[in-house]
N, C-alpha and C positions, 0 to 999 in steps of 0.2 A: 504493500500500500504506500502511495506517495503522500508524505506528510507536509512537505513544503508547497504552498500554493502560490500561484502567480498573483502578485499584488496588483497587477494591472487589471485584474478581473474584479467585478463587483462582488462584495461579500454577501452571499445569500443568507448567511446565518444571522446577520443583523435584522433582517425582516422576519425570519423564522422565530428568532428569540424575542423580538420586541413586540410581537403581537399578531402576526399573520397566520391564519389557518389553524389546522388541527393541533399542532404541537403546543401552541400557547394555551388552548383550552385544556389539553391533556395535562400540562404542567400546573395550571390553576387548580384542576380537580385533585391532582396528586398532593399539592400543597394543603388544600383544605382537608383532605382525608388523613394525611400523615404528618403535616407540619414540616415536611422536607421539601427542599427546592429541587427543581429540574431546569437544566439549561444546556445549551449546545455551544461548543467552542472548538475552533481550530487549535491544534497543539503547537503550531509553529509561532514564532514571534513572541509577543507578550500576551499570553492567553488571559491573564488577569484583567487587562485593560478592556477586553471585550465583554466581561461579565460583571465587573465591579458596580456598574451603574444599575444593574438589575437585581442586586441583593435585596431580598424581601425582609428577612428577619431584622428586628431593631438592633439586636446585639451585634451581629456581624456588620450591619451597616454603620453603627457607631465606631466599631473598631477600624473598619476600612476607611472611614473619613478622618481618622486621627493621623496626621502626617507622620508621626513617629512610629506608627504601627503599620501603615499602608505598605511600606517596603517589605515588612515581614510577610504580609499577606501575599504580595506579589511573588516573592521568592518561594514561599511554601507551595503556592498554586502551580508555578512554573515547574518545580521539581516533581510534583505529583503527576502533572500531565506528561512529563518526559518518561516517568516510570510506567505510566499506564499504557503507553504505546505498545509495549511488548507483551501485554497480558490479554488473555481471552475473556476474562471476566472483569470484575471491579477491582481497582486498586484503592484501598481505604487508608486515610490519613487522619491522625489527630493533630490539629494545627496548633500554633503557638498560643492561641487564645482559648484552647480547650474545646474547640468545636471539631466534630467529626464530619468529614465529607468523603465522597467516593467518585472516581472517574473511571470510564471504560471506553474503549474504542467501539464504534458502531458501524464503521464503513466509510466510504468515500462520498462526499457531497461537495459539489461545486469545485471539483478538481483537486481535492486533498482530503486526507483522513480527518475524521471528526470524532470528538470525544463527547460523551454524555456525562454531565455533572449532576450529582444529587447529594443531599445531606444538608450540611451546615446546621447541625443540631448537636447537643451534648449527649453523648452516648454513655450509659452507665449511671451509677448513683452519684458520682462526683459532680458538684456544681462549682465550676471555676468562675471567679469574678474578674472583671477587667474594668479599666477606666475609660469612659468615653472622652470626646474632645473637650468637654467642659470639666473634666476631672472627677466626675461623679461615678461612684461604683455601680456597675451594672452586672446583671446575671443573665445567662441565656434563658429565653422564654420557653424553649422546647427541650424537654428532657426525654430521651429515648432509652429504653432498656436495650441490652445487646440483642435480645431475641426479637424485639420489635424492629430494630434497625435492619437485622438480617432478613426479616420477613418482608420489609419494604423493598430491599434489593432483589429478593426473589420475585416479588410482584413485577418489578421492572423487567427482570429477565424473561418472565413468562409472556409479557406483552410486547417484548422488543421486536419480534418479527412483524407484528401489526404496526407498531410505531415506525419501524424502518420504511415499510412500503408507503405509509402515509406521509412520511417526510419527503419521499420522492415526489409525491403529488404536490405537497406544499412548495417544494423547490421549483416545480414547474410554474406555480403561480407567482413565486417570489422573483423569478428570473426576468419576467416581462411585465409590462404595465398593461393589464387587461381592463376592458370596460367594466364599469360597475355591474352591468347586467350579467356578465360572465362570472364574476365573483359571487353575485347573488345566487346564480344557478348552482355553483359549487357548494355554497353554504347550505342551500336547500337540500341538495343530495346528501351532504354530510349529516344533516339533522333527521332525514326521513328515509334513508336507504333501506331500513328494515320494513318499510311499508310497501304497498303495491304501487310504486311510482313509475311514471313513464316520462318520455321526453315531452309529451303533450301536457302532462300534469306539471312538470317543472316550468314549462313555458307559461302556463296559466298562473302559477305562483309568482312568476317574474313580471307578469303583465304584458307579455309580448306574444306574437304568433309563434307556432311551433316551427314553421319554416324559417322565420327570422332568427330565432334562437339557435336552431341547428346550424344554419349557415354561419352565423357569427361565432359560435363556439368552436366549430371546426376550423374556421379561418384563423382564429386567435391562438388556439392550442395545438392545432395539427392533429387532433383526434375528435371523433364524434362524441357527443354528449353521452350516448348509450355506452360507449366504452368507459367513460369516466364513472358512470353508475356501476358498471360491472366491476371495475377495478376497486372501488370503495367496498363493495360487497365481498369480493374475494379477499381483500386485505383483512377484513374483519373475520372471515371464515378461517383464514390462516391462524389467527389468534385463537379461535375457538377449537381448532383442531389440535392445539397443544394439550388439551384435556382429553383423556381417554374415555370419559364417561358418556358424553353426548354422541348419539349416532350421527352418521354423515347426513342422513335424510333430515334429521332434526336440525342440524346446523344449516342445511340448505334453506329450509323455511325460515329459520331464525334470522338469516341475513337478507331475506327479501325475495328469494327465488320462488317461482310458482310450481316448480317440479324438480325432482332429483335429477332427471336426465338433463334439464337445462343447466343446473348447477354443475354437473360433471363436465358437460361440454365447455362451459365458460371457464371453469377452473383449469381444464387441460389447455385451452387456448391461451390463457394468460400465464400459466405457470409451467406448461410443458409436461405435466404429469397429472395423474388422477388424484383426487383428495385423499384416498386411502394410502396411496404411495407417499404422498407428502407427510401424512401422519406417521407412517412407519419410519421414514427418514428422520423426522424430528425425534421420535422415541429412541431410535438407535443413537442419534447424535448426542442426546442428553443422558444416555446410559440407563434409561428407565426399563 
């Protein structure tokens, strides 16, 4: 994997991380459920500079804003990202301020390898204090047991295949300036893909004709809207297939397909294999 990116190219992670598309909603939900942050970062250069402005927790934000401690944060994060490059899973660090965070490689986006960042919580029973920029003693607001922290990392690992395919979709939207109607159509599909939606239904929700939406969507993205709907559904199916319990037919209907045969055809067309074969490969890869 190539880690150094061409600085002449626009940085799509800025849009992905700052609020565009599925990833930001995914990160918001993860934060509300676990108190742990999620972000994306290129590991080359100074990765801390790209995420420092998006720190959510008051404790870490106060530490990062302190000029005397910001350099410690920068060095700690740079070293963690460098070490994470060579790992298959998460590389976990307890930082200088007593906070725990983890990073892991997730593949190549926008011409270089990308790391997923999570954590920024105090793990275990110890509560370390630090001084903010005003000299006031502060404590971390989020305390995680070791088991809860590992469980959150496991949750990310389970959902990572789905997250990765959705990041590809988000990158498509981030790389170009699409008309508001195209973005609205994508948002509608994201929110309603499990329902019996069609191109005509999406056009109605967007307030335009089916022909106009189809033509504009294909012209702007290079793909028909029907393929986008299928990709979103198959991406979610890939996540559900990680679990051995639900049957393939159950998953097909869960993600919005009207029949098992339609699901199998679409899955094979987009992934190059049958759903059952994908499930077997995932099980063998995870050692289950």
